[in-house]
C-alpha positions, 0 to 999 in steps of 0.5 A: 900710069893709070890709077887703080880704082877705089872698087879695086881696092875695095874688092881686094879688102874684102878678099883679105876680109874673107881669107881671114874670116875663112882662116878663122873659122876653119882654123887654117891660119895661113889664110887668116895671116894672108888676109890680114896683110892684104888688108893692111895693103890694100889700105895703103893702097887707097891713101896713096891717091887721095893724100899728098905724097909730103904729108908726113902723116901719109908717110908715117901711115905707110911705114906702119901698114908695110911693116904691120903687113910685113910683121903679119906674114912673118908672125904667120910664119913663126906661129905655124911654120908654114912654108907658103908664108916663108916663101912670101915673107922671103919673097917681100923682104927681097922685093923691099930691098930691091926697092930700097936700092933702086930708090936711094942708091942708083940716085946717088951713084949717078948723081 
């Protein structure tokens, strides 16, 4: 599997930063919260190939960043009532539940 390059993650981070700045200056909070979530997730994507997977700090940081991204989108929905952020929150929660199910429950059923 080919790794996503550092330039790719930098582009996603700049996109998130741009969305946050545009959302803040235009008072469009949907863009602001989406940009913050993108920046948190891109930081997680950058550390994935460069830090050993068994390092406890990496695990804690990835959990913190994932919860921060989901929390940002959810808080954005609560504060703005945006349908876009509501749909994104539901989509993220469903993906997380599927991911946990596939990574933890299926190996126990098979083993």
